[in-house]
N, C-alpha and C positions, 0 to 999 in steps of 0.2 A: 521206415520199415520194410523190413530184409524178411525173406524166405529161404528157407532150406528145407532141405528131405530127410526125411531117416524110414530104411529097409527094416520091418518087420513082419512076424508070421502072423494071421489071424487071430490063432489060438493066445500068441502071446501079448497082442491088442487088447482083447477080452478081457485078457488078465487085468493088462497093465490100468485100463479104464474102470477096473471094479475098484482099484485102489488110487486113481488119481496120479499116478506116476508110471515111467517106463524107465525101469533098471537093467539094461540087459547085460551081459556078461561081460562084455569089454570095460565098462564103467568100475565092477571089482576088479581085474586081471589090468586094466592098463590105466584105468583114472579117467576114461572119457567115455561118452557115447559117437561112435561115426555117424557121419552125417555127408549129404553130396550139397552140392551148392548149387544145381539144377537138376533139372528132368533127364539132363541127356548124360550126365556124368551118373546119375542115381541107376540109370537102367543099364550104363557100360558097368556098374557095381554087380548089380544082379545079376547078371550075365555070367559074371566073372564067380560069383561065390553060392549063386541058390539056383545053379543050372537048372531047369527044369524041375523046379519046388512050386508045389500046388499052394495056395492059401499065403500070398505073399500080397501084402499092402504097401503103400507108400505113403506117407505121412508127412503134409507140409505142418510145418512149425515155422510160426513167427516169433522171430528171435527175440524182440521186443516183450514179448508176454512170457519169457521164460523166468526161471528163479535162478537160473545157474547162466553165467559166462561160457561166451562161443568164443572158441581164438579159431582162427585160419590157419591152417599146417599145411608146408606142402611134401607132398610124397615122395618117394622115390624116384617116380614117374616125373617129378616137376610140377604135375596139378596140381592145386592148392584146394583142403578139404577142408568145409567146416568141423570142429569136433565140441562138443558140451561138454563143459568140464564140471558136474553134477547131474542130480537126475532130471530126467527132462518130465516135467507136469505137465500133466495131459490136456489144460486148461490153456497150453500154448497152441497146442493143434489145433488146424484151420479146416483141414478137411483129409479125409481117409480116403484114398483111392485104391481098387483093387488093380492088381498088375497081373495082366495072362500071361502063362508061359504060351508059345506056339509050337508049332509041331515039332521045331527041330530044339528047344527046349530053351529057347531067347526070352528075354521078354519086352512087351509094349504094356502102353496103357490104355485104357479103352477111350473113345473118345466121345465129349458128349458132356 
């Protein structure tokens, strides 16, 4: 059992939940869905790409429940990021957590 993490806007998650799959633009443009290996990596990505944005969620995804393969790929920085090569079926999402932007625009996860 392995968990990976995907960042998504709340409105996009609500739309995906209605159809049972997440299909971000990266899937059509790059052929995969960007994910993070752990919470720390996800928070760093959120700070870089979604700085100060409201309504962000962190999806915990169980890789054994995915209908598409996952490959772990090194980035230019050398960090390894998991990529989903196909749609993310919402049935593989085991937990949806809100991400809170702080006063400086960075993100944290609520405790508890």
